[in-house]
N, C-alpha and C positions, 0 to 999 in steps of 0.2 A: 565821684565813684566813676571814673572815666577809664577808658581802655589802658591808658598809660599805667595807671595805678595796678591794674591787674597783671600787667606785663611785668611790672617790677616784682611782683609776688611770685611769678612763675618760675620754675626751674625746668630745665630740658628733661624730656623724656623720650628718648629714641631706642635705647637698648637697655636690657637688665642692669647693667652697671650703673645707669642712671638713677637707680633706686637707692644709692648709696645714702643720699640725705635722710631717706626715710628709714632705712636701716639704723642709722645713727639716732634718729628720733625714737625708734623703738627701743633701742638700748637693752636694758635687762628685763624688759616687761614680760609678764608671763602669758598674757593674753593678747593677740592680735585678732581683731575682727575685721574681716576684708568683706565689703558689700558688692553690690552690683546695681545698676539702675534698671536692670531688666533681667529676667531668667533666660533670655535667648540671643546674647550678643556675644560674638566671638571675642572681641577685645578684653571684655570685662573677664573672661574666663582664662584667656592666655596671660594677660598681666597678673591677675591674681594667682596664677599658677607660678609665674616667674618670681613674684615676692615670696610665695610659700617656699619654693625650692630653696631660696637663699636663707629664710628662717630655719629650716630644718639642717641645711648643711653647714651653716655658719653660726647659728645660735642654739642649736640642739633642741629644737621644738620637736614633742614627742608624739603629737597626733594632730588630725585634722578632723574637726567636727563640722558637718554640713546640714543645710536645710533640707535633709533627706530622711526616709524611714530607716530605722535601726535594723531590721532584718535584711532588707536590700543591701544597705551599707555594710552589714557584717559579712556578707559574700564577698564584697569588694576588698574589705579588710583582710580577709583570709587570703585573697589573691595576691596582696602586696606584701603580706608578712610571712606566708608559709611556704618554704621550698617545695616545689613540685605541684603547688596548687594551680587551678586554671588561670589562664590569662586574664588580666584585667578586662580586656575586651568582651569575653564571654560573661563575666561577672556583670559588666554594665548593661550588656544587651539583655541581660535577664530581667532588668527592671521592667515591670508590666503595668504598674499603676499610673494612670494619667496624672500629670504630664510627663512622659517617659523622657522627653527631650532635656528636661533640666539637668539629668545626670547621664543619661545615656547618650553621650554625644563624643566625637572624636577629640575634643578639647580636654575633656576629663580623662578619657583613654590615655592621652598622650602623658598627662602629668601621673597617673596612675603607674603607667609603665616606668616612667622615671622614678616612682616611689619604690617600684619593686626592686629596680636595680640598685637603689641606694640601700635597701634594706638587706640585700643579698650579702653584703660585706659585714653585716653586724651580727653580733650574738643576739640570741632570742629575746633577752631582756632590754636591748636598747633599740629595738626597731620602732618605726613610726607608724601608728595606725591611721585607719580611716574610718569613721563612724558617723551614723545618723543621729541627728539631735532632735528629731520632729516626732509628732505625737499621733499621725494618722494611722498607723497600722495596727489597729486594735485586733483583727482577726489574725494576721500573719504572727503577731507577737503572742497572742493566745495560744495559736497552735504550736509554736516553738517551746512555750513553757510546758504545755500538756505533753509534747514528745520527751522533753528533758526529765519532766517529773516521773513519767513512765519508767525510764531507764534508771534514773539515778536518785530519785526522792520518793520512794514508795510511801513514805510516811505522810507525804503532803499531797498525794494524789487526790484523795477525797475533796480537799480543799480547791484544788485546780478545776476538777470536774464540776463542782457545784457552779463555779463561774462559767464553764463552758456551757453547761446546760442552761443557765439563765440567759445568756446571749443567745443561744440557738433558738430559744422560744420566740426571738424576734426576728428570725431569719439570719441572712448572713450580710445585711445591709446596716452599717453602723448609723447612717443617717435615719433610717427607720426606727432604730432603737432609741435615737435621740429624740425623734418626734412623739414617740409613744410614751417615753419616760418623762418628757416634759409635760405631757397632758394627763398622764394617770400617776397615781400615788406609788406604783410598783417601779422599782429599777433594779439593776444589778450592782449597786453601790456597795452594799453589805457583802456580797460574794466577792467583788473585787477586792475589798478591804482584807477578807480572809485570804484570798490568794497572795497578795502582796506581802503580808505577815508571814505566811507559811514559807514563801520562797525565800524572802529576806533572812529568815532565821536559819533555814536548812542549806542553802546554796552554799558551795566552798568558795574560798577566795582566790581561786585561779581564773584565767581569762575566760573559761567557759562558764565558770560560776558567775563572774561578773556580768557576761553577756545575758544570761538567764534572769538575773536580778534586774538589769535593765529592761528586757522584754516585759517583766512584771510591772515595773514603773510605767512603761508605755501603756499597757493595758489600763492601769489607773488612770493616767492621764488621758487616755483616749475616751475612757467612759464619762469622765468629767467634761471633756471637751465637746463630745456630741451631745451630751445632755444639755449643755449650756448654748450650744450653737443654735438651737431651734428658737432660743429666746432673743436672739439679736443682741445688739449693743456690744460693749467692749469685753464682756466676761470671757467669752470664748478665745478671742484674741489673747487675752491676758493669760488664760490657762495654757495656751500654746507656748507663749514666749517664757512664762515662768518655768515650764517643763524644760525647755531648750537650755535655760541658764542652769537649772538643777542638774541636768545632764552633763552640761560642761563641768560643773563643779566635780561630779562623780568621775569623770573621766580623768581630770587632773589629779585627783586623790589616788585613783587606781594606778595611774601611770608614774605618780610620784612616790608610791610605795612609803617607806619608813622615813625617807628624806623629806617627804612633804610634797606640794603641789607640782606637778610638771607644767612645761610650757605647752600651749595649745594654740592652733589657729582655727578660725571659724570662717566658714564660706556661707554667707546668706543674703537675702536681698537687703538693699539700703533701707528699707522700711523696718528690719529687725536690727540692723547693725548700728545704724545712726541714733544717737541719743534722742529718745522720744520727747524729752523735756524742751528741745530745741525746734519742736514743730508744734503743730495743733492738736497732736495725739493726747497731751496731757489733759488738755480742755474737754476731750471726748471721753476721758475716764480710762485711756489706754498706758499701759507700759510697753516696753520692749526689751528684747535681748541686750541692746547696747546700754540702756539705762540700768538694768538689773545689774550687769557686769561691773559697770562703773561704781555703782553704790556699793557692791560687795568688795571690790579689789581696788578701787582708787587708782593710784599712779602706775599700778601694774597692768594697765589696759591701754591699748592703742586702737582706736577705731579709724577705718580707712573707707571712704566713700568714693563712687564713681559717677561720672556723668558724660552724657554726649549731647550734641546739638541735632544731629540728622543721621539717616543711614537706612539700615534694614534691621530686621529682628524676627526671630521665630516666635510665634505666639498663636492663638486661636480666638476666633471671635465669640466662643461661648465654652463654658467648662465642658470638657469631654469632647469637643469637636476636633477635627483633624488640624494638626498644626500646619502652619504655612508661613512663607517668608512674607513678612509685610513691610511697607514702607514706613520708615519713622519720620514724620514731617520735620521741617525746621521748628524749633522751640517757639513757643508762643511769647510775644513781646513781654519785656519787664519780668521775665524769669531769670533764674540763676544762669541757665544753659545759654540764654540769648545774651546776657551780660559777657559771658566768657567768649562766646563766639565773636562778639564785636571786638575783643582783644586781638583776633586774628592769630590764635594759637591753635596749631594742628594737634598737638599732644603737649600736656604739661602736668607736672607734679607740684601740688601745693602742700607745704607744711605749715599747719596753722601756728602762728606765733603766740606767745603768751598775751593774755587780753590787754595788758597795758602797753604792748608795743605793736600791735597789728594795725594795718590800715583799716579804715572804717568799713569797706565793703564786706569784710568778714563777719561783720555784725549787723548787716542790713537784712531784714526779713524778706525773702524772695521765695518765689514758688520754684520748687525743684522737682523735675519730672521722675515719676516712678511708672514703670511699665511692668505689668504682671504677666502671667501664663495667658490670662484672657485680656486682649486689648482690642480697641477699636480706635484707629487713629483718627477717624472723622469725628470722634467725641471728644478730642483733647481741649476744645474751648471751655468744656465743662468740668473736665476731671483730669486725672493723671498727674496732678501737681500738688506736692506738699509744701506748705508754708514752712520755711527752714531758715534758721539762722546758721550758716555754714560754720562758723567759727565755733560754735557750741556743739553742733551736731557731730562733728568729726574732729579728729586730730590730724588727719591728712586727706587729701582729695586728689584722685587722678582724672585728669581731663582728656577726652578724646572727641575732637570736633566732630568728626565722621566715624561711625562704625558699621559693622557688617554682621550679618546673621551668623549664628553657630550652625555646626554642622551634625544633625541628629544621626544616631546609628540606625534607627529604624526606618530611614528613607522618607520621612516627613519633616520637611520637603527633601527632594534629592540633592545631592551635592552640586554645586555649580562652580567651585573655584578650590584651588588648593590652599591648605592652611598656610598662614604665614608662620615664620620660624620661631616667634617668641613663644615660651622662653627656650633659649638655645640649648639648655641643659636638660630638656625633657625629651 
């Protein structure tokens, strides 16, 4: 498993055209899940956007689903699909829930402006959407359902208000709800089931109706998520990723219409995108989005991971703290990142060969770095690495030996450098 074997597996990656082998590997797949080894790295976002632009323009992908909240992303969706809507910058700047830098950044603005221009030339029924897959937005989604029901579903208002009243008894803090509901026999589960049934039955089949049904699904998922989160363990993680997988399927069905499921791209962290069965997550009782989508859709799925050896990243020392540019130290010895660094590749694309034909390093269990929105570089010797069999976790892998922090819109931290030009079409 020496550097020469790694170099023989590597393909060049200097410009978006170098993604041709990956486009060939994707072929006619319906789902392409594109990861990131951190939520705060410029190159992960820019290369992910470069691949997504090609999937939309060359292979007809109809929507992008991201690890973000449905209500916030619905505002972005309107900005890229509706003539005369606000600029995507304004829509993304409006993200207020921490960590805002995940989506309120210059890299996503650049992609969304490209997507807006792409959609301008298309009829309404052929435009590409932008949607949130996540489950956190309990109150924002609940308010959206209440507003819609008051205007359009008078017969369902009572069911919606029963859920609103129940949650208001716990204040507006979903974590407080989860704590109380976990310790006491009372919860809002029954009221949420009633809300969901009422909305699904009555909401129309148009885009606005689909959005409100999805908000109701978020309320149901968030109620279960926050109730399970207090108990710790794998359950809350699984609730979240199952919700994301279900949302992905609902989007594919909605965009596909009578012709069946449409093609969709997912943007999320490697820990959601890479197949959990190729890590230690399964032993801990956890599933994830990549595993679920592979189980449901088989060969119609391509999973793409990212990695870097060193550089800078935007993150915070604790949840809710001000984000800052942090140094990413050189990867620890015997990790996947240190192995790829030893091959002296500045950037590279790896397409995972079939199991019978691939070099042994693809099947070697190695620690694979994962940086979240909370990051303490000084603690890497104890954490931040997920035991991984690369050839089973992903179908393709993009390597960037050195990487830089992305550029948040909210000025945390201030911009220090000009964005590089990839993807050139954005």
